[in-house]
C-alpha positions in Angstrom: -45.6 -29.2 185.3 -42.4 -27.3 184.6 -41.8 -26.4 181.0 -38.7 -27.7 179.3 -36.3 -26.1 176.9 -33.3 -27.1 174.8 -29.8 -25.6 174.6 -26.4 -26.4 173.3 -23.6 -27.0 175.8 -19.9 -27.2 175.3 -18.9 -29.8 177.9 -15.1 -29.6 177.6 -12.3 -27.9 175.7 -11.6 -29.3 172.2 -13.4 -30.2 169.0 -17.0 -29.7 167.9 -17.7 -33.2 169.3 -17.8 -31.6 172.7 -20.9 -29.7 171.8 -24.1 -31.5 172.9 -27.8 -30.6 173.0 -29.3 -30.7 176.5 -32.9 -30.5 177.7 -33.7 -28.9 181.1 -36.3 -26.8 183.0 -36.8 -23.3 181.5 -34.8 -20.8 183.6 -36.5 -18.1 185.6 -35.3 -14.5 185.1 -33.5 -13.0 188.2 -34.1 -9.4 189.3 -33.3 -7.0 186.5 -33.3 -9.8 183.9 -35.6 -10.5 181.0 -36.2 -14.0 179.7 -36.0 -13.9 175.9 -37.5 -16.6 173.6 -34.8 -17.1 170.9 -35.7 -16.5 167.3 -32.2 -16.4 166.0 -28.7 -16.8 167.5 -25.4 -16.2 165.6 -22.5 -18.6 165.3 -19.1 -16.9 165.3 -15.4 -17.6 165.3 -15.4 -16.3 168.9 -17.5 -19.3 169.8 -14.9 -21.6 168.3 -12.0 -19.8 170.1 -13.9 -20.3 173.5 -14.5 -24.0 172.6 -10.8 -24.4 171.9 -9.9 -22.6 175.2 -8.0 -19.8 173.6 -10.4 -16.9 173.8 -8.3 -14.2 175.4 -10.8 -11.9 177.1 -12.5 -13.3 180.2 -13.0 -16.8 178.7 -15.9 -18.9 180.0 -15.4 -21.9 182.3 -16.4 -25.3 181.0 -19.2 -26.4 180.6 -20.9 -23.4 179.1 -23.6 -22.5 176.6 -22.1 -20.6 173.6 -23.6 -17.9 171.6 -22.4 -14.3 171.3 -25.6 -12.6 169.9 -29.4 -13.2 170.0 -32.6 -11.9 168.7 -35.9 -12.9 170.2 -39.1 -12.0 171.9 -39.6 -10.9 175.5 -41.1 -13.9 177.3 -41.0 -12.8 180.9 -39.6 -10.0 183.0 -37.9 -10.4 186.3 -38.4 -8.2 189.4 -37.6 -4.6 188.6 -37.3 -5.1 184.9 -39.8 -2.7 183.5 -38.3 -1.3 180.3 -39.7 -4.0 178.0 -43.1 -5.8 177.6 -43.8 -9.5 176.8 -44.0 -10.0 173.0 -41.6 -7.2 172.1 -38.6 -8.1 169.8 -35.2 -7.4 171.3 -31.5 -7.9 170.4 -28.4 -8.3 172.6 -24.7 -9.0 172.6 -24.5 -11.8 175.1 -21.0 -13.2 174.6 -22.2 -16.6 175.8 -25.6 -18.2 176.3 -27.4 -17.6 173.1 -27.5 -21.2 171.7 -30.7 -21.8 173.7 -34.4 -21.7 173.2 -34.8 -19.3 176.2 -32.1 -17.0 177.6 -32.2 -14.7 180.6 -30.4 -11.5 179.9 -29.8 -8.3 181.9 -32.5 -5.7 180.8 -29.8 -3.1 180.4 -28.2 -5.1 177.6 -31.3 -5.3 175.4 -32.1 -3.1 172.5 -35.6 -3.0 170.9 -35.7 -4.3 167.3 -37.1 -1.8 164.8 -40.4 -2.8 163.3 -40.3 -5.1 160.3 -36.7 -6.3 160.7 -36.1 -9.9 160.0 -34.6 -11.7 163.1 -32.1 -13.7 161.1 -30.7 -10.6 159.4 -30.8 -8.7 162.6 -28.8 -11.2 164.6 -26.2 -11.2 161.8 -25.5 -7.6 162.5 -25.0 -7.7 166.3 -21.5 -9.1 166.8 -20.2 -8.6 163.3 -21.5 -5.1 162.5 -21.0 -3.8 166.1 -17.4 -4.9 165.9 -17.0 -3.5 162.4 -18.7 -0.2 163.3 -16.7 0.4 166.4 -13.4 -0.5 164.8 -14.0 1.9 161.9 -15.6 4.8 163.9 -14.6 4.5 167.5 -11.0 3.1 167.2 -9.6 3.9 163.7 -11.8 6.9 163.1 -11.8 6.4 159.4 -12.1 9.3 156.9 -13.8 9.1 153.5 -11.6 7.9 150.7 -9.0 6.1 152.9 -7.4 2.9 151.7 -8.2 -0.1 153.9 -6.9 -3.6 153.8 -9.2 -6.2 155.4 -7.8 -9.6 156.2 -10.2 -12.6 156.1 -12.6 -10.3 154.3 -15.0 -13.0 153.2 -16.0 -13.9 156.7 -18.7 -12.5 158.9 -16.9 -9.5 160.3 -14.9 -9.0 157.1 -18.1 -8.6 155.0 -19.6 -6.3 157.7 -16.5 -4.1 157.5 -16.9 -3.9 153.7 -20.7 -3.1 154.0 -20.1 -0.3 156.5 -17.0 0.9 154.7 -19.0 1.5 151.5 -21.2 4.0 153.5 -18.1 6.2 154.0 -16.6 5.6 150.6 -13.5 3.7 151.7 -11.2 2.2 149.1 -11.0 -1.4 150.2 -8.8 -4.4 149.5 -9.6 -7.9 151.0 -7.6 -11.0 151.5 -9.2 -14.4 151.5 -9.0 -17.8 149.9 -9.9 -18.1 146.2 -13.2 -19.8 147.1 -14.4 -16.6 148.7 -13.1 -14.1 146.2 -16.4 -13.7 144.3 -18.1 -12.5 147.5 -15.5 -9.7 147.7 -15.8 -8.8 144.0 -19.6 -8.7 144.3 -19.3 -6.2 147.2 -16.9 -3.9 145.2 -13.7 -4.9 146.9 -10.4 -5.6 145.2 -9.6 -9.3 146.2 -6.2 -10.7 147.1 -5.7 -14.4 147.2 -3.4 -14.8 150.2 -2.7 -18.4 149.3 -1.1 -17.6 145.9 -0.2 -13.9 146.1 2.2 -11.9 148.3 -0.2 -9.6 150.1 2.3 -6.8 150.8 3.6 -6.8 147.2 0.1 -6.8 145.8 -0.9 -3.9 148.1 2.1 -1.8 147.1 1.5 -2.4 143.4 -2.1 -1.4 143.8 -1.6 1.7 146.0 2.0 2.8 145.5 2.8 3.5 149.1 0.5 1.2 151.2 -2.8 1.5 153.1 -4.1 4.0 155.7 -5.6 1.2 157.7 -5.1 -2.6 158.0 -7.7 -4.6 159.8 -6.4 -7.9 161.3 -8.7 -10.5 162.9 -6.0 -13.2 162.6 -3.4 -11.9 165.0 -0.1 -13.7 165.8 2.5 -13.3 163.0 -0.1 -11.8 160.7 -0.1 -8.5 162.7 3.5 -8.0 161.6 2.5 -8.7 157.9 -0.4 -6.2 158.3 2.0 -3.6 159.7 4.3 -4.0 156.6 1.5 -2.9 154.3 1.0 0.5 156.0 1.9 3.9 154.5 3.3 6.7 156.6 0.7 7.6 159.3 -1.0 4.2 158.8 -2.7 2.1 161.5 -3.3 -1.6 162.2 -6.3 -2.6 164.3 -5.8 -6.1 165.7 -9.0 -7.5 166.9 -8.8 -11.3 166.8 -6.6 -14.4 167.4 -8.0 -16.7 164.7 -4.4 -17.8 164.0 -5.0 -20.1 166.9 -7.5 -22.1 164.7 -4.9 -22.8 162.0 -2.8 -25.9 162.6 -1.8 -26.8 166.2 -3.8 -24.9 168.8 -1.6 -22.6 170.8 -1.8 -22.1 174.5 -3.4 -19.0 175.9 0.1 -18.0 177.0 1.2 -18.1 173.4 -1.7 -15.9 172.4 -0.7 -13.2 174.9 3.0 -13.4 173.9 2.0 -12.7 170.3 -0.4 -9.9 171.4 2.3 -8.1 173.4 4.8 -8.6 170.5 2.4 -6.9 168.2 2.0 -3.9 170.5 5.8 -3.6 170.6 5.6 -2.4 167.0 4.5 1.0 168.4 8.1 1.4 169.5 9.5 1.1 166.0 8.0 3.9 163.9 6.9 7.4 165.1 3.9 7.6 162.7 2.6 4.1 162.4 0.3 2.6 165.1 -0.9 -0.8 166.2 -4.2 -0.6 168.1 -6.3 -3.3 169.6 -10.0 -3.9 170.0 -12.2 -6.4 171.8 -16.0 -6.0 171.5 -16.8 -7.5 174.9 -14.3 -5.3 176.6 -15.5 -2.2 174.8 -19.1 -3.0 175.8 -18.0 -3.5 179.5 -16.1 -0.1 179.5 -18.4 1.9 177.3 -21.9 0.5 177.9 -23.7 3.6 176.7 -21.8 3.4 173.4 -22.8 -0.3 173.1 -26.5 0.7 173.3 -26.0 3.7 171.0 -24.0 1.8 168.4 -26.1 -1.3 168.3 -29.3 0.9 167.9 -27.7 2.8 165.1 -26.8 -0.5 163.3 -30.2 -1.9 163.6 -31.6 1.3 162.3 -29.3 1.0 159.3 -30.7 -2.4 158.7 -34.2 -1.2 158.9 -33.4 1.5 156.4 -31.9 -1.1 154.1 -28.6 0.7 154.1 -26.7 -2.5 155.1 -27.2 -6.1 154.0 -25.5 -8.8 156.0 -24.0 -11.8 154.2 -25.7 -14.9 155.5 -24.2 -18.2 154.6 -27.1 -20.3 155.9 -29.6 -20.8 158.7 -29.6 -24.1 160.7 -31.7 -25.5 163.5 -30.4 -25.3 167.0 -30.1 -29.1 167.0 -27.4 -28.8 164.4 -25.2 -26.4 166.3 -22.3 -29.0 166.3 -22.5 -29.1 162.5 -22.4 -25.3 162.4 -19.2 -25.4 164.4 -17.7 -28.0 162.1 -18.4 -25.8 159.1 -16.5 -22.9 160.8 -13.7 -25.3 161.7 -13.5 -26.3 158.0 -13.3 -22.6 157.0 -16.0 -22.9 154.3 -18.4 -20.2 155.7 -19.1 -17.1 153.7 -20.6 -14.5 156.0 -22.7 -15.7 159.0 -24.3 -18.9 160.1 -27.5 -18.3 162.1 -29.2 -20.9 164.4 -33.0 -20.9 164.7 -35.2 -22.9 167.1 -36.1 -26.4 166.1 -34.6 -29.6 165.0 
């Protein structure tokens, strides 16, 4: 008798109502793949952007299984996959597919989990901390003591940027709603309530001449606001389009128009820069650095040098509810799905 497994499937573009739980035969790993039994899968804003049909980098076709990151145990190795053994704990950036009890993943994408690391904490570092680490060190190349403004600082990637920024003694300011301000204060960041304060005016009053780096996961018009907070020689790193989740959903064409408009800012000022980053594209073009950086992050977790902010864990069967919580913008840190109902 063939064993069954459950997974979450987004059947069409639109709201969280389009996410359903499906039961099917357990997949067999192809050559070079490893079948992983999921212990924890992260829920992210990127999943929501894909569900809404406005994820800009190689978006999946509907229907698809969401899930950008996974931690689990090796269950079965396909032909030619010899690097890992059944029972070992592994982690991977999957982009899609992780909301499932079993997932077949290319062996080359897997990283061994350090001993003693909690799977829920580990999965909370994969997408968020990998993004944060590469933005800070591969793209912006931050220096100790620099002044950094983080937009949406109370979210999963925002809190990851803060946690890693503390390791290099960055002076950080974070924007978010009042309901998330205490999280920022607790992490040692100067909070800015974007709903009641003018962010640029606040930054200039706090710094005198602006910040060295502004980190923008929102995109659209916000990239121009981020640019206005820079001092001479400052940089904006734009790495998201969550503006598409606020109000009326834009078309993918609108997303690219805003993206190109933001890059045009590089023509305005000789010392200020707008840079872009996409974790899936960086992984595709720099696979060795993906393995190196994810390994480094998991080691930082094992050494207790970082502590991801976890909003809650939820069973896989409640994936739709997890999406609704992100839609409602009430999540502080990361939501993690675990097997079960």
